[in-house]
Structures are given as C-alpha cells and as structure tokens.
KOLTOR-990603 format. One record per residue (C-alpha): residue number from 1; z, y, x; residue in one letter. Coordinates in steps of 0.2 Angstrom, whole numbers. Last residue first. Example, Ala and Ser with C-alpha at 12.3 -4.5 7.8 and 13.67 -1.06 7.14 Angstrom:
residues 2
2/36/-5/68/S
1/39/-22/62/A
***
This chain:
residues 441
441/-54/157/12/T
440/-60/146/2/W
439/-47/135/-7/A
438/-30/149/-4/D
437/-39/162/-14/E
436/-31/154/-26/I
435/-13/159/-18/P
434/1/149/-20/I
433/15/151/-35/D
432/29/137/-34/R
431/32/118/-37/G
430/21/112/-24/L
429/15/98/-39/V
428/13/113/-51/N
427/5/125/-41/Q
426/-9/108/-37/A
425/-11/105/-54/A
424/-11/127/-59/R
423/-27/129/-45/H
422/-33/112/-49/G
421/-36/120/-66/S
420/-42/137/-62/L
419/-59/126/-52/L
418/-63/115/-67/A
417/-64/131/-78/A
416/-72/142/-68/P
415/-84/127/-69/V
414/-87/129/-85/T
413/-81/117/-102/A
412/-65/127/-105/P
411/-66/148/-103/D
410/-49/154/-108/D
409/-41/135/-112/T
408/-41/127/-96/W
407/-37/107/-97/T
406/-56/102/-105/A
405/-63/108/-89/E
404/-55/98/-76/G
403/-34/95/-74/A
402/-20/81/-79/L
401/-3/79/-68/H
400/7/66/-67/L
399/25/66/-57/V
398/36/77/-66/G
397/38/65/-80/G
396/20/71/-89/I
395/16/90/-83/P
394/6/97/-98/T
393/-13/98/-95/A
392/-19/89/-112/L
391/-7/106/-117/D
390/-18/119/-111/D
389/-34/112/-120/H
388/-25/107/-136/D
387/-22/126/-138/A
386/-37/130/-142/T
385/-35/120/-159/T
384/-41/104/-165/S
383/-43/99/-183/G
382/-62/98/-181/V
381/-66/93/-163/T
380/-66/103/-149/M
379/-76/100/-137/Y
378/-76/90/-120/A
377/-91/91/-105/Y
376/-108/83/-103/S
375/-106/64/-108/G
374/-97/48/-105/H
373/-93/56/-87/A
372/-91/41/-76/L
371/-99/29/-85/P
370/-112/38/-87/D
369/-124/35/-102/D
368/-120/51/-112/Q
367/-123/62/-94/W
366/-142/56/-92/D
365/-152/72/-86/S
364/-169/74/-90/V
363/-182/78/-75/L
362/-201/78/-78/I
361/-212/83/-63/H
360/-230/89/-63/S
359/-231/93/-83/P
358/-247/87/-92/Q
357/-257/107/-97/P
356/-253/117/-108/V
355/-267/128/-116/A
354/-279/114/-120/A
353/-267/108/-136/E
352/-261/129/-142/G
351/-248/138/-139/Y
350/-236/136/-151/L
349/-241/118/-156/R
348/-243/114/-139/R
347/-223/119/-134/L
346/-220/107/-149/Q
345/-229/92/-145/A
344/-224/97/-126/L
343/-209/93/-129/V
342/-210/75/-139/S
341/-222/71/-124/E
340/-207/74/-111/A
339/-193/63/-120/I
338/-206/49/-121/R
337/-210/53/-103/E
336/-192/54/-97/E
335/-189/36/-105/D
334/-180/36/-123/W
333/-164/27/-126/D
332/-154/44/-128/R
331/-167/50/-137/T
330/-157/50/-155/Q
329/-141/55/-147/V
328/-147/69/-138/A
327/-157/78/-151/A
326/-140/76/-164/P
325/-132/86/-150/G
324/-141/95/-137/A
323/-160/90/-129/A
322/-158/105/-117/F
321/-174/115/-113/T
320/-179/121/-95/L
319/-196/128/-90/L
318/-204/126/-74/T
317/-222/137/-66/P
316/-220/135/-47/E
315/-206/146/-36/G
314/-190/136/-44/H
313/-179/149/-48/L
312/-193/164/-52/S
311/-202/150/-64/T
310/-186/144/-73/L
309/-193/151/-88/D
308/-178/144/-102/Y
307/-187/136/-118/W
306/-180/135/-134/T
305/-180/126/-152/H
304/-186/107/-146/W
303/-174/99/-158/W
302/-177/105/-176/R
301/-188/116/-171/G
300/-201/109/-181/E
299/-190/115/-196/P
298/-190/134/-193/G
297/-189/145/-179/L
296/-197/142/-161/Q
295/-189/152/-144/R
294/-197/154/-128/I
293/-186/163/-116/A
292/-185/176/-102/Y
291/-204/181/-107/V
290/-209/195/-92/G
289/-225/184/-90/D
288/-234/177/-107/D
287/-233/157/-107/W
286/-248/146/-100/F
285/-243/143/-82/K
284/-251/134/-72/T
283/-247/116/-62/P
282/-232/114/-73/F
281/-214/110/-72/R
280/-204/102/-85/L
279/-183/101/-84/V
278/-174/93/-98/V
277/-156/94/-98/K
276/-146/84/-107/E
275/-129/87/-119/F
274/-121/75/-131/A
273/-103/78/-131/N
272/-88/71/-125/M
271/-74/73/-136/R
270/-56/82/-141/L
269/-45/79/-151/R
268/-38/63/-147/S
267/-33/71/-129/L
266/-21/85/-139/A
265/-11/71/-146/G
264/-9/62/-131/A
263/-5/77/-120/V
262/8/85/-134/P
261/14/69/-131/E
260/16/57/-121/P
259/2/48/-111/L
258/3/28/-109/P
257/16/21/-97/P
256/5/15/-88/E
255/-13/25/-87/I
254/-28/14/-89/V
253/-45/19/-85/F
252/-58/7/-92/D
251/-53/7/-108/D
250/-60/24/-112/S
249/-53/39/-117/Q
248/-48/47/-100/L
247/-66/42/-94/V
246/-72/54/-109/G
245/-60/65/-106/V
244/-69/70/-89/P
243/-58/63/-72/V
242/-46/75/-63/T
241/-29/66/-61/V
240/-18/75/-50/I
239/-5/62/-44/A
238/10/64/-37/A
237/26/57/-24/R
236/12/45/-20/A
235/5/26/-18/S
234/-11/22/-16/F
233/-16/2/-21/V
232/-29/-8/-15/G
231/-48/-8/-12/Y
230/-51/-13/-29/E
229/-43/2/-35/T
228/-25/6/-42/T
227/-15/20/-43/V
226/4/22/-40/A
225/15/36/-44/V
224/33/42/-41/G
223/51/39/-43/D
222/51/48/-62/P
221/38/35/-67/S
220/18/33/-66/W
219/3/20/-65/A
218/-11/24/-65/V
217/-24/8/-67/R
216/-42/6/-63/E
215/-47/20/-50/V
214/-66/19/-45/E
213/-66/20/-24/H
212/-84/23/-22/T
211/-80/36/-11/L
210/-63/42/0/R
209/-60/57/2/I
208/-48/65/16/V
207/-50/83/14/L
206/-56/96/29/G
205/-71/103/21/E
204/-74/99/2/S
203/-73/114/-6/L
202/-88/119/3/G
201/-95/104/0/A
200/-93/106/-17/A
199/-98/123/-18/L
198/-114/119/-9/R
197/-116/106/-25/D
196/-123/123/-35/Y
195/-139/121/-28/G
194/-149/131/-13/D
193/-156/141/-26/P
192/-139/146/-37/F
191/-139/152/-51/V
190/-130/168/-58/V
189/-125/174/-74/E
188/-121/194/-74/D
187/-105/203/-80/G
186/-92/199/-91/E
185/-95/181/-104/I
184/-89/177/-120/S
183/-87/161/-131/D
182/-70/155/-130/D
181/-70/157/-148/D
180/-85/146/-151/L
179/-74/130/-154/G
178/-62/140/-167/H
177/-71/131/-184/A
176/-71/116/-175/A
175/-85/107/-171/L
174/-93/92/-178/D
173/-101/99/-194/E
172/-109/111/-180/I
171/-116/94/-173/W
170/-110/96/-155/A
169/-120/98/-138/G
168/-105/115/-137/Y
167/-114/130/-132/Q
166/-133/120/-134/E
165/-126/112/-152/E
164/-118/126/-158/S
163/-130/139/-155/R
162/-145/128/-160/H
161/-132/128/-180/E
160/-131/145/-180/L
159/-150/150/-177/Y
158/-153/136/-189/E
157/-144/144/-203/R
156/-149/159/-197/V
155/-166/156/-202/R
154/-159/148/-218/Q
153/-150/163/-227/A
152/-168/175/-223/R
151/-175/159/-234/E
150/-163/155/-246/E
149/-163/172/-254/D
148/-146/184/-245/W
147/-129/188/-253/H
146/-122/193/-235/Q
145/-105/183/-239/A
144/-116/167/-243/A
143/-118/168/-224/L
142/-102/170/-217/A
141/-94/157/-227/A
140/-107/146/-222/E
139/-103/150/-205/T
138/-86/146/-206/V
137/-89/129/-215/D
136/-103/124/-202/R
135/-89/128/-186/Y
134/-77/115/-194/S
133/-63/121/-206/A
132/-47/108/-204/D
131/-33/121/-196/P
130/-41/132/-213/A
129/-50/150/-206/S
128/-42/167/-207/D
127/-47/170/-191/A
126/-64/160/-193/V
125/-70/172/-209/V
124/-63/187/-199/A
123/-77/184/-183/R
122/-90/177/-194/L
121/-92/191/-203/T
120/-100/203/-186/E
119/-106/186/-183/D
118/-115/185/-199/V
117/-123/205/-198/A
116/-128/202/-178/R
115/-138/187/-183/I
114/-147/196/-197/D
113/-150/212/-186/D
112/-160/198/-173/V
111/-170/195/-187/F
110/-174/210/-193/R
109/-180/215/-172/R
108/-189/200/-173/T
107/-200/205/-187/A
106/-200/224/-181/E
105/-205/216/-163/V
104/-220/205/-168/G
103/-217/187/-172/L
102/-226/175/-162/R
101/-237/158/-175/E
100/-229/144/-177/G
99/-231/144/-196/D
98/-211/143/-194/P
97/-209/159/-184/G
96/-211/160/-166/Y
95/-200/172/-154/Y
94/-204/174/-136/A
93/-186/182/-130/I
92/-184/197/-118/P
91/-168/199/-112/R
90/-154/207/-124/G
89/-159/198/-138/D
88/-153/182/-149/P
87/-140/175/-137/Q
86/-138/157/-133/Y
85/-122/162/-124/G
84/-128/178/-113/G
83/-142/167/-104/V
82/-140/179/-88/T
81/-150/173/-73/F
80/-145/181/-58/E
79/-148/173/-41/M
78/-137/168/-28/T
77/-136/161/-12/R
76/-121/152/-7/M
75/-112/159/9/G
74/-97/148/6/F
73/-85/164/4/A
72/-98/171/-8/A
71/-99/156/-17/A
70/-78/157/-17/A
69/-77/172/-27/A
68/-92/168/-39/A
67/-82/152/-42/V
66/-66/164/-44/P
65/-74/175/-58/S
64/-69/191/-59/G
63/-84/198/-66/T
62/-96/184/-63/I
61/-101/179/-80/G
60/-106/162/-84/H
59/-108/157/-66/I
58/-123/144/-69/W
57/-129/129/-66/S
56/-116/113/-69/A
55/-127/97/-69/G
54/-146/94/-68/L
53/-145/107/-52/D
52/-163/102/-48/T
51/-169/111/-30/V
50/-187/109/-25/H
49/-194/104/-7/G
48/-202/86/-13/E
47/-186/81/-23/H
46/-168/89/-21/R
45/-156/85/-36/V
44/-140/95/-38/T
43/-124/85/-45/W
42/-109/97/-51/V
41/-104/85/-64/R
40/-92/74/-52/G
39/-96/83/-34/G
38/-93/74/-22/I
37/-103/56/-18/R
36/-105/37/-20/D
35/-95/38/-37/R
34/-78/31/-40/A
33/-67/47/-30/E
32/-50/45/-23/L
31/-45/61/-14/V
30/-33/57/-3/V
29/-17/70/1/V
28/-3/72/15/K
27/4/90/10/Q
26/5/106/22/G
25/0/119/9/H
24/-17/119/16/R
23/-18/101/11/T
22/-13/105/-7/L
21/-23/118/-9/L
20/-40/109/-4/R
19/-33/96/-15/A
18/-31/104/-30/A
17/-50/114/-27/T
16/-56/97/-22/L
15/-50/89/-39/G
14/-55/103/-51/A
13/-70/105/-42/V
12/-76/86/-46/G
11/-68/72/-31/A
10/-58/62/-43/G
9/-40/56/-42/V
8/-31/67/-34/V
7/-16/57/-24/I
6/-3/68/-17/T
5/11/66/-4/D
4/2/50/3/F
3/6/30/4/Q
2/-6/19/6/Q
1/-1/-1/-1/M
***
C-alpha cells in the first residue's frame, strides 16, 4: 500500500489545480487518472496541422477569470470569439426563416426584439416559479404573457428550446426552471488556437501523476482514505475526487460508506447531458463573409439550427455545430459520415445543393459513450436548486472532498468552475486559505 498526504482522483482541471496547490504547500500528493492522458474533458485533437478542441473550447468571459489569468501565465495564445450564451444578436448572425430564405434587417430586428421581450418577462417568472417547475414551464408562462399569435410565439419558443439545448445539452422539459440562472458572461470570450490542453499541461508541471490508473473504490473513515485501483491500493489522510457526475452515479465507481446528505441528495438531482460537437472543414467557403453565425428558424432546424464560423481560428473554411439534447441522443449510434450528411442536408437547403461541397474533414465528439464521463457536463434536473452544486462539495468526514465543474454554483459546467472548485478543495484539505494564483505563478 502506497501512502500519501492526499490522493487526487482525476487529472482534469479541477484535480490538477488541487494537486498543484497542495504540492506547492508542502503535501505529498499523487494524482490517479484513468485515461492515458491528462485534461479530462479538456481534450484537444491535432490532425494534419489543425488543432481542434472537442471538449472545452472557450473562456466564457475573461473579466476576473482565473482561467484567463492562468492561461496568460502559461503563455497560451488566445483569440477573441464571443458567443454570448446563445445570443440572439450582438454579432453578425445570418437568420433564415422557416421557408429557407434569409431574413432581412427589419425582420431580424423584430425577431430579436421578441426574444428580448420574453427574456424580460422570464426573469420574474423564474423568480416566482415552483420548486418543481421546468424551464419549459417558465418559458411558456413568459410567452403567454405576450399575447402573440401562435406563429410568432412558436418562433421564440423554438429559440428557447435551442437555448436550453445549446447551453446545457438538455431538452427544455428536463431542465430545472433555474437551470440557466448562471447564464451570465462578463467580458470578451476567447478560444485557444494552440489548444485548450495547454492549460492542463501547465497545471501538471511537477506533479506525480499515474495515468491509466482507473479507480474502482474509495473507502473513507475518520482515519483517512484507501483508494483501490488495479495496480493496488493507495492510502492517504485525505482524498479529492474530481470525476464527472456521470461517473459518481455509475456502478463502476464505489464510495464506501455511501455519500451522506446533503451530498447524496445533490448528486441525485444532477444529470450528465447529451452534447456533442460537430466540426466540418470545407475546401471552399459558401457562406457570407462577416457572418459570425448561421441560424435557421422553423421545424427544419429541430436538430441543426446554428453553425458558427471558425474559419479565422482554423485557417480554412470551418463550421461548428452541436448535436445537443434530443439530437445528440437520437444520433448517438450514427457514424461521423451519417451525422455530416444530416447536417449538410440543412446547409444545402439554405445555400443550394451545388454551393455546398463535401467537407474535407469531419470531427464529431462522443462524450455520451465515454465511460469516464457519461456526457459533456452536468445540468440541474427538475426539482433541483442552484444550491445543489455547492452542496455536492460539502466535505465528508473531514477526509473526503468532491470537486469539478458540477460542484461550483456561480458558473457550473465551465473550466473556471473546475479550477475554482479545485482551489476550494485544496483549501479544505489544508484547513486554511491559500492564494489561487499559487496554481500558476
């Protein structure tokens, strides 16, 4: 049995942050990682000179962001690419109506104004909603308050459905009414031309990391923890477990004794989403210059409704879309070519059969079937509250701590949430405050 001060389970951003802080404050730490790489759901693919992040991509708001500070310290090159939380405007968006024709300036303005009106009403409706209300419930109440005809209401209803899917990879009826409460962004958003995995590489420097060490069991008691892998048992005074919610809920990951309240209750009300990236590179560009996103309205956009222009990032014509919520579930068993053809059918509907060439390269993520994730990130199911995120991180027995994107209330489902949760867990282990900057300075 190998003895340490603290065992960190998972070499994602949360785990690496916690381990780096504890190591720099004098602890003997080991990181046990089931994958053959570090980074977790920060996963960068390099192919034929191209760099593509199939996991986390953005810093959603660099103002005051610890990830922005860490990226700067590690010399990571950034490029501004603000998506604004499925924004209706603010950047050049080419809207196409249900008939496949592009909306003019005035029609676009009216549609965006309708979204703004519903959002204004929605704030009060969400605040007054019942504990078991879904996001569908509150958006329908906000729509009804406008007294619009059905066609007008339906266009905004579709937008709200897509926002639920694109923000949290969840169908609107499965997401809690408060599920988008954290949907606020301060400052520009940036992406990483050289790959987000440089963050994990920077945080991992100097750490003891054991790859391909899949944890099967975490046993805890007031005396400490024992972590079982196929390579043997590791023991320590404390453990920080940073695996995704989907792994915590699986039968393959055992915590003994079982998690107590309020941790267990919070975990039961969170779910991993269905959210996959679809990246298509083309030999020629067929969409308009200066367009940040393409978005189609109406029933044809049920699955494929928004494409983001990544040409400036990738150096050749590239579009990104998402299989999110029901689309991700229903295409789960499709291969990349079948998914691409489904996407291309909608693009050719808008731009013409001859104008849209076959893509030169296709990349599709597969987080749903990843046994070490079971989805991209966690969302609040109906009946959950925002407090469930922080409750999930409640210290257990003075020796066991959970961290990761799902354990941070203010901005869950993000890399900053993972980093901040790792910092909190390290402080809880040490029993004192330490500067978060110690993770990168």
